[in-house]
PATI-263444 format. One record per atom (N, C-alpha, C, O, CB): residue number from 1; x, y, z. Coordinates in pm, 1 decimal. Glycine has a CB too. Layout:
  num      east     north        up
  NUM         X         Y         Z
...
// end
This chain:
  num      east     north        up
    1      81.3    -119.1       0.0
    1       0.0       0.0       0.0
    1      86.1     126.1       0.0
    1      49.8     224.1     -65.1
    1     -92.7      -0.5     119.5
    2     198.0     126.6      70.3
    2     287.1     240.5      70.3
    2     350.2     262.9     -65.9
    2     387.2     375.1    -100.5
    2     394.0     222.3     174.1
    3     362.2     155.8    -143.0
    3     423.3     169.1    -274.7
    3     338.4     252.8    -368.9
    3     391.6     312.5    -462.5
    3     447.0      32.6    -335.1
    4     207.1     258.6    -346.5
    4     122.0     339.2    -433.8
    4     129.3     487.5    -398.9
    4      95.0     572.0    -481.6
    4     -22.1     291.2    -425.2
    5     173.7     520.0    -277.3
    5     183.6     660.3    -238.1
    5     315.2     723.8    -279.5
    5     324.4     846.3    -287.5
    5     166.4     673.3     -89.5
    6     416.1     644.1    -305.6
    6     546.9     698.2    -343.2
    6     540.2     774.7    -475.3
    6     590.9     886.7    -481.2
    6     649.8     585.5    -353.7
    7     479.9     719.8    -582.2
    7     471.6     798.2    -705.6
    7     388.2     925.6    -689.6
    7     418.2    1027.3    -752.1
    7     413.2     713.2    -816.4
    8     284.1     920.7    -606.6
    8     202.7    1040.7    -584.2
    8     281.6    1146.4    -507.1
    8     271.3    1265.6    -535.9
    8      73.6    1004.8    -507.8
    9     359.5    1102.7    -410.1
    9     443.8    1196.5    -335.5
    9     549.7    1260.2    -423.4
    9     577.1    1379.8    -413.4
    9     510.1    1126.2    -219.1
   10     608.9    1178.6    -509.9
   10     708.7    1232.8    -602.8
   10     644.9    1328.5    -703.1
   10     705.2    1429.2    -740.3
   10     779.7    1119.1    -677.1
   11     524.1    1297.3    -746.4
   11     452.9    1387.4    -837.3
   11     421.4    1519.0    -767.5
   11     430.6    1625.8    -828.0
   11     323.2    1321.8    -888.6
   12     384.1    1511.0    -639.7
   12     359.0    1633.0    -563.5
   12     484.5    1717.0    -547.5
   12     479.3    1839.4    -559.1
   12     303.0    1598.8    -427.3
   13     596.9    1652.2    -521.1
   13     723.6    1725.0    -510.8
   13     763.5    1787.4    -643.8
   13     815.8    1898.8    -648.4
   13     834.2    1632.1    -462.1
   14     738.1    1714.2    -751.9
   14     766.3    1770.2    -884.3
   14     677.5    1892.4    -909.7
   14     722.0    1990.3    -969.5
   14     744.3    1663.4    -994.9
   15     552.1    1886.4    -864.1
   15     461.7    2000.4    -877.4
   15     510.8    2120.9    -799.1
   15     499.4    2234.5    -845.2
   15     322.5    1962.6    -831.3
   16     565.8    2096.2    -679.7
   16     623.0    2206.9    -601.7
   16     739.6    2269.0    -677.9
   16     752.6    2391.3    -682.9
   16     669.8    2157.8    -461.6
   17     824.0    2185.3    -737.0
   17     936.1    2237.1    -815.8
   17     890.3    2315.9    -937.0
   17     943.5    2423.1    -965.8
   17    1025.0    2123.7    -860.3
   18     791.2    2262.6   -1008.4
   18     738.7    2334.3   -1124.8
   18     674.9    2466.1   -1083.0
   18     692.1    2568.0   -1149.9
   18     636.5    2247.6   -1199.9
   19     602.0    2463.9    -973.3
   19     539.7    2586.8    -924.2
   19     642.8    2689.2    -880.2
   19     625.3    2808.8    -903.3
   19     446.3    2555.9    -809.2
   20     750.0    2643.5    -817.0
   20     856.3    2734.6    -775.5
   20     921.8    2800.2    -896.5
   20     951.3    2919.7    -894.9
   20     961.4    2660.3    -692.4
   21     944.1    2722.1   -1000.1
   21    1001.3    2778.0   -1123.0
   21     903.8    2877.3   -1185.9
   21     943.3    2986.9   -1225.5
   21    1035.9    2665.2   -1223.7
   22     776.3    2838.7   -1194.9
   22     676.6    2923.0   -1261.3
   22     655.1    3053.9   -1185.1
   22     668.3    3161.9   -1242.6
   22     543.6    2847.5   -1274.8
   23     622.1    3044.7   -1056.9
   23     587.5    3164.4    -981.5
   23     710.5    3242.6    -937.7
   23     704.0    3365.0    -925.7
   23     505.1    3127.1    -860.8
   24     822.2    3175.2    -913.5
   24     946.8    3246.5    -887.9
   24     991.7    3322.9   -1011.7
   24    1040.7    3435.5   -1002.4
   24    1056.1    3149.2    -843.3
   25     974.3    3260.0   -1128.0
   25    1006.0    3328.2   -1253.4
   25     914.6    3446.0   -1279.2
   25     958.3    3548.1   -1332.2
   25     997.8    3231.6   -1368.7
   26     789.0    3433.3   -1242.7
   26     695.3    3545.3   -1256.9
   26     738.2    3661.5   -1168.6
   26     739.2    3776.2   -1213.2
   26     551.6    3501.3   -1221.2
   27     773.6    3633.0   -1044.0
   27     818.5    3737.6    -952.7
   27     944.0    3806.2   -1006.2
   27     954.6    3928.8   -1004.6
   27     845.3    3679.0    -813.3
   28    1038.9    3725.3   -1053.8
   28    1162.8    3780.1   -1107.0
   28    1135.5    3866.4   -1231.0
   28    1195.5    3972.5   -1247.8
   28    1260.7    3666.5   -1141.3
   29    1045.4    3820.3   -1316.4
   29    1012.2    3894.9   -1437.9
   29     949.5    4029.3   -1404.7
   29     982.5    4130.2   -1466.8
   29     917.8    3813.8   -1526.2
   30     859.9    4031.4   -1308.1
   30     796.3    4157.5   -1270.1
   30     900.2    4255.1   -1216.6
   30     896.3    4374.0   -1248.3
   30     686.3    4133.6   -1164.9
   31     992.1    4205.7   -1136.5
   31    1095.3    4293.5   -1080.7
   31    1188.4    4347.1   -1190.3
   31    1226.9    4464.0   -1187.1
   31    1177.1    4218.2    -974.4
   32    1224.2    4262.8   -1286.2
   32    1314.7    4306.1   -1392.8
   32    1242.4    4382.8   -1502.9
   32    1292.5    4483.4   -1553.1
   32    1385.3    4186.1   -1452.5
   33    1123.7    4334.2   -1539.8
   33    1053.2    4392.6   -1652.7
   33     993.1    4528.5   -1625.5
   33     977.5    4608.6   -1717.7
   33     947.0    4301.5   -1696.2
   34     959.0    4556.2   -1501.1
   34     894.8    4683.6   -1469.0
   34     986.8    4801.8   -1494.3
   34     939.2    4910.8   -1526.2
   34     849.5    4684.2   -1324.6
   35    1116.0    4782.9   -1480.9
   35    1209.5    4893.1   -1500.6
   35    1282.1    4885.7   -1634.3
   35    1373.1    4964.8   -1659.4
   35    1310.1    4895.2   -1388.9
   36    1244.1    4793.8   -1718.6
   36    1312.6    4774.4   -1845.5
   36    1243.8    4854.0   -1956.5
   36    1121.3    4866.2   -1957.1
   36    1317.3    4625.3   -1881.5
   37    1321.5    4907.8   -2050.0
   37    1258.7    4973.7   -2164.9
   37    1191.8    4873.3   -2259.7
   37    1110.0    4912.4   -2343.0
   37    1362.9    5055.3   -2241.2
   38    1225.8    4745.2   -2247.8
   38    1166.0    4640.7   -2330.5
   38    1076.3    4551.0   -2245.5
   38    1086.8    4428.4   -2249.6
   38    1275.5    4557.1   -2400.1
   39     988.4    4614.1   -2168.8
   39     904.6    4539.4   -2073.9
   39     816.5    4436.5   -2143.7
   39     800.9    4325.0   -2094.0
   39     817.4    4635.4   -1994.2
   40     759.6    4471.9   -2256.7
   40     670.8    4378.9   -2327.5
   40     746.0    4253.2   -2368.5
   40     691.9    4142.9   -2360.5
   40     609.4    4446.4   -2451.3
   41     868.2    4269.0   -2411.7
   41     949.5    4153.8   -2450.6
   41     980.8    4065.9   -2329.8
   41     976.4    3943.2   -2339.4
   41    1079.7    4200.2   -2517.4
   42    1012.1    4127.6   -2217.1
   42    1037.0    4052.8   -2093.4
   42     916.0    3969.5   -2055.1
   42     927.8    3849.8   -2028.5
   42    1073.1    4148.2   -1979.0
   43     798.8    4033.4   -2052.2
   43     679.0    3964.5   -2006.5
   43     634.3    3855.8   -2104.2
   43     594.3    3747.5   -2061.3
   43     566.8    4064.3   -1985.6
   44     640.4    3882.3   -2232.0
   44     601.2    3782.5   -2331.0
   44     696.9    3663.5   -2330.5
   44     654.0    3548.2   -2328.2
   44     596.0    3845.2   -2470.4
   45     826.6    3692.7   -2332.6
   45     925.2    3584.5   -2331.8
   45     917.1    3500.6   -2205.2
   45     925.2    3377.9   -2210.1
   45    1065.1    3641.1   -2346.5
   46     901.3    3567.2   -2093.3
   46     890.6    3495.0   -1966.6
   46     766.3    3407.8   -1962.3
   46     772.0    3293.2   -1917.9
   46     889.3    3592.6   -1850.1
   47     654.8    3461.2   -2008.0
   47     530.7    3383.8   -2006.2
   47     543.2    3259.0   -2093.1
   47     499.5    3151.0   -2053.4
   47     412.8    3470.0   -2054.1
   48     602.3    3273.2   -2210.6
   48     618.1    3157.9   -2299.1
   48     710.4    3052.8   -2238.9
   48     681.5    2933.3   -2245.5
   48     671.7    3202.3   -2434.3
   49     820.3    3096.5   -2180.9
   49     914.6    3002.0   -2121.1
   49     853.2    2934.1   -1999.4
   49     861.5    2812.1   -1985.5
   49    1044.8    3073.2   -2081.8
   50     790.8    3013.3   -1909.9
   50     732.8    2956.0   -1789.1
   50     620.3    2858.0   -1820.8
   50     612.3    2751.1   -1760.3
   50     681.2    3066.4   -1698.8
   51     533.0    2893.9   -1915.6
   51     424.5    2802.5   -1952.7
   51     478.3    2677.0   -2020.2
   51     428.4    2567.0   -1996.5
   51     324.8    2872.7   -2045.4
   52     579.4    2693.4   -2103.7
   52     638.7    2577.5   -2170.1
   52     699.7    2480.2   -2070.7
   52     681.3    2359.0   -2082.2
   52     744.2    2622.3   -2269.2
   53     772.2    2533.1   -1973.3
   53     833.5    2447.2   -1871.5
   53     725.5    2378.6   -1788.5
   53     733.7    2258.3   -1763.8
   53     927.5    2529.1   -1780.1
   54     624.2    2454.2   -1745.2
   54     518.2    2397.3   -1661.1
   54     438.7    2290.1   -1736.2
   54     414.5    2182.3   -1682.0
   54     423.6    2508.3   -1612.4
   55     398.6    2318.1   -1858.0
   55     319.1    2221.2   -1932.6
   55     398.8    2095.5   -1966.8
   55     346.5    1984.3   -1960.1
   55     266.2    2284.7   -2059.6
   56     525.1    2113.7   -2003.4
   56     609.8    1998.2   -2031.1
   56     629.3    1914.6   -1904.7
   56     625.1    1791.6   -1908.8
   56     745.8    2043.3   -2087.2
   57     650.7    1983.1   -1792.7
   57     665.8    1912.5   -1666.1
   57     540.7    1835.1   -1627.8
   57     549.8    1720.1   -1585.0
   57     700.7    2009.9   -1556.5
   58     423.9    1896.8   -1642.5
   58     298.6    1827.8   -1611.9
   58     279.3    1706.8   -1703.3
   58     231.8    1602.2   -1659.2
   58     179.6    1924.2   -1625.7
   59     315.6    1721.3   -1828.3
   59     301.0    1610.9   -1923.5
   59     384.8    1490.2   -1880.8
   59     335.6    1377.4   -1878.4
   59     342.0    1656.3   -2064.9
   60     511.5    1514.9   -1847.1
   60     599.0    1403.4   -1810.7
   60     568.6    1347.8   -1671.7
   60     576.4    1226.9   -1650.1
   60     743.8    1447.5   -1817.1
   61     534.3    1434.9   -1578.1
   61     503.3    1388.0   -1442.6
   61     374.3    1307.3   -1442.9
   61     366.1    1203.4   -1377.4
   61     491.7    1506.9   -1344.8
   62     273.3    1354.2   -1516.1
   62     144.9    1285.3   -1519.1
   62     153.8    1147.0   -1577.8
   62      93.2    1053.6   -1525.3
   62      46.0    1365.0   -1596.0
   63     226.1    1131.9   -1683.1
   63     243.6    1000.9   -1745.0
   63     112.9     931.5   -1780.3
   63     107.0     808.6   -1782.4
   63     322.3     913.3   -1654.3
   64       9.0    1007.9   -1807.8
   64    -119.4     949.3   -1845.7
   64    -205.4     905.1   -1728.6
   64    -310.4     844.4   -1749.5
   64     -96.1     833.3   -1934.2
   65    -164.1     933.8   -1606.5
   65    -242.1     895.5   -1488.7
   65    -296.6    1020.7   -1421.6
   65    -220.9    1110.7   -1385.2
   65    -156.0     812.9   -1388.8
   66    -428.2    1025.8   -1405.7
   66    -490.6    1145.8   -1351.6
   66    -453.2    1167.5   -1204.9
   66    -449.4    1281.9   -1159.6
   66    -642.2    1137.0   -1366.2
   67    -425.6    1061.4   -1130.0
   67    -389.5    1077.1    -989.2
   67    -256.6    1152.2    -974.9
   67    -241.3    1237.1    -887.0
   67    -380.5     939.4    -920.5
   68    -161.9    1120.0   -1061.5
   68     -33.6    1190.0   -1056.6
   68     -47.6    1334.4   -1103.6
   68      21.2    1423.2   -1053.3
   68      70.1    1117.0   -1142.1
   69    -135.7    1357.8   -1199.2
   69    -160.3    1495.5   -1242.2
   69    -220.6    1578.8   -1129.2
   69    -182.5    1694.1   -1109.4
   69    -253.1    1497.5   -1364.3
   70    -314.1    1520.5   -1055.9
   70    -375.5    1592.2    -943.0
   70    -271.3    1619.1    -835.0
   70    -267.6    1728.9    -779.5
   70    -494.0    1511.3    -884.1
   71    -187.2    1521.4    -804.4
   71     -81.5    1541.3    -704.8
   71      15.3    1650.8    -749.0
   71      59.8    1732.0    -667.9
   71      -5.1    1410.1    -680.6
   72      46.9    1652.1    -876.4
   72     135.7    1755.6    -929.8
   72      69.2    1893.5    -920.6
   72     134.9    1992.0    -887.1
   72     173.7    1724.0   -1076.5
   73     -58.7    1900.2    -949.7
   73    -132.1    2026.0    -940.2
   73    -138.0    2075.8    -796.3
   73    -123.3    2195.5    -771.5
   73    -273.3    2009.3    -995.7
   74    -159.3    1985.7    -702.1
   74    -161.4    2025.1    -560.6
   74     -24.9    2082.0    -520.1
   74     -17.8    2184.5    -452.3
   74    -198.7    1903.7    -470.1
   75      81.9    2016.2    -561.4
   75     215.3    2067.6    -533.6
   75     239.4    2202.9    -598.6
   75     302.2    2290.4    -539.0
   75     319.5    1969.2    -580.7
   76     189.8    2220.4    -720.1
   76     201.3    2347.0    -792.1
   76     132.4    2458.2    -713.9
   76     186.4    2568.0    -700.6
   76     140.8    2335.1    -933.4
   77      13.0    2429.5    -662.3
   77     -61.6    2528.9    -584.8
   77       5.2    2557.7    -450.6
   77       2.0    2671.3    -403.3
   77    -204.9    2481.4    -562.0
   78      64.8    2457.3    -389.6
   78     139.6    2479.5    -265.5
   78     254.8    2576.1    -292.1
   78     280.1    2665.9    -211.8
   78     193.1    2344.9    -207.9
   79     323.5    2558.5    -402.6
   79     432.5    2648.6    -439.0
   79     380.0    2788.9    -464.8
   79     445.5    2886.8    -429.1
   79     506.5    2596.4    -562.5
   80     263.5    2800.2    -525.9
   80     204.7    2931.4    -551.8
   80     182.2    3006.4    -422.1
   80     222.2    3122.1    -409.4
   80      72.8    2917.4    -628.2
   81     118.4    2941.3    -325.1
   81      90.5    3008.0    -198.4
   81     219.2    3037.7    -121.6
   81     229.2    3140.1     -54.1
   81      -2.9    2922.2    -113.0
   82     316.5    2949.4    -131.9
   82     443.9    2971.9     -63.3
   82     518.6    3089.7    -123.6
   82     566.2    3176.2     -50.0
   82     530.7    2846.5     -69.4
   83     529.9    3094.9    -254.7
   83     599.0    3205.9    -321.3
   83     526.6    3336.9    -294.2
   83     590.5    3439.2    -269.8
   83     609.1    3180.9    -473.3
   84     393.5    3334.6    -298.3
   84     316.3    3455.9    -269.3
   84     343.6    3502.9    -127.3
   84     359.7    3622.6    -103.4
   84     165.2    3430.9    -289.1
   85     349.0    3409.8     -33.2
   85     373.7    3445.7     105.6
   85     516.2    3499.5     124.2
   85     536.6    3595.8     198.2
   85     350.4    3324.4     196.5
   86     612.9    3439.2      58.7
   86     752.1    3480.3      74.0
   86     782.6    3614.9       9.3
   86     871.9    3686.3      54.7
   86     842.2    3375.6      15.9
   87     710.0    3650.0     -95.6
   87     742.5    3772.0    -170.4
   87     647.4    3887.9    -141.8
   87     654.1    3990.7    -209.1
   87     741.7    3742.7    -317.9
   88     560.3    3873.4     -44.6
   88     467.0    3982.5     -15.1
   88     542.3    4099.1      46.8
   88     649.2    4082.1     105.3
   88     354.1    3934.8      79.5
   89     484.6    4217.6      32.9
   89     545.1    4335.2      93.6
   89     504.9    4340.2     239.7
   89     391.5    4308.1     275.4
   89     502.7    4465.0      19.8
   90     597.4    4380.1     322.6
   90     570.8    4381.6     465.8
   90     519.8    4516.6     513.9
   90     449.5    4523.4     614.7
   90     695.5    4344.6     541.6
   91     553.6    4623.1     444.1
   91     510.9    4756.4     486.9
   91     386.7    4801.9     414.3
   91     354.2    4754.1     305.6
   91     621.5    4856.5     465.3
   92     318.3    4895.5     476.9
   92     200.4    4952.5     412.6
   92     244.9    5059.8     314.3
   92     339.8    5134.0     339.5
   92     101.8    5011.1     517.7
   93     175.6    5066.3     203.8
   93     201.9    5170.4     105.2
   93     116.2    5290.0     142.7
   93      -6.5    5281.0     149.1
   93     171.8    5121.2     -41.4
   94     181.6    5400.4     167.1
   94     107.3    5520.8     204.8
   94     108.1    5617.8      89.0
   94     199.8    5618.9       6.9
   94     167.2    5586.6     331.4
   95       5.9    5697.8      84.1
   95      -5.8    5797.4     -21.5
   95       9.6    5934.4      41.4
   95     -67.2    5971.7     130.1
   95    -141.4    5785.1     -97.3
   96     107.9    6008.9      -4.1
   96     130.4    6143.3      45.3
   96      44.9    6238.7     -36.9
   96      73.2    6262.9    -154.3
   96     281.4    6181.8      38.4
   97     -59.1    6292.3      24.6
   97    -152.4    6377.5     -49.5
   97     -94.5    6513.7     -81.6
   97    -151.1    6585.8    -163.8
   97    -279.7    6394.7      28.7
   98      17.5    6552.1     -19.2
   98      76.8    6681.8     -48.5
   98     161.5    6677.8    -174.8
   98     198.6    6782.3    -228.2
   98     161.0    6728.5      68.7
   99     191.6    6560.2    -221.9
   99     274.6    6546.0    -339.9
   99     185.8    6549.2    -464.6
   99      82.9    6481.9    -471.0
   99     357.2    6414.8    -333.6
  100     227.6    6628.7    -563.2
  100     149.6    6640.2    -686.4
  100     169.8    6516.3    -772.9
  100     281.6    6467.6    -789.3
  100     189.2    6767.3    -764.5
  101      60.1    6466.9    -827.3
  101      65.5    6351.3    -915.2
  101      42.4    6399.4   -1057.4
  101     -56.8    6466.7   -1085.4
  101     -39.4    6243.5    -874.2
  102     133.9    6365.1   -1147.1
  102     121.0    6404.9   -1286.9
  102     100.2    6280.1   -1371.1
  102     182.4    6188.6   -1371.7
  102     246.1    6484.4   -1335.1
  103     -10.9    6278.9   -1441.4
  103     -40.3    6165.7   -1528.3
  103      -1.8    6191.9   -1672.3
  103      26.4    6098.7   -1747.6
  103    -186.0    6131.4   -1520.7
  104      -0.6    6316.8   -1710.1
  104      35.8    6352.8   -1846.5
  104     102.7    6490.1   -1842.4
  104      75.8    6570.2   -1752.8
  104     -89.7    6353.0   -1941.2
  105     188.7    6516.6   -1938.3
  105     252.3    6647.5   -1939.6
  105     149.6    6757.6   -1968.1
  105      58.4    6741.5   -2049.2
  105     364.9    6651.1   -2044.1
  106     167.9    6868.5   -1899.2
  106      77.4    6981.9   -1920.8
  106     120.1    7055.5   -2046.5
  106     238.9    7068.7   -2075.8
  106      76.7    7078.1   -1798.0
  107      20.9    7102.8   -2119.8
  107      54.8    7177.0   -2240.9
  107      25.0    7323.8   -2226.4
  107      47.8    7400.9   -2319.6
  107     -19.7    7121.7   -2359.4
// end
């Protein structure tokens, strides 16, 4: 009976790894792409690479068995919540109302 849980556990661990790559890469892309003059290229390239890695990983981990796919998905979601928790901002963002906000140049 324990032998049937080993592949599911490994699939879950693989899902955590895939999720860490996907969501860690998303965090890294946002940090790099937001200040880049080629932001669209950063975000598009990152999305294609991250989705390609995740989908390929799910394909090989699942191996045609829905139980392993579900275990991998659970691990992926665990990584999502973990990365979100680790990368959250700790301070409150305050708005200084005395500072002028310019949305467009005045003519």
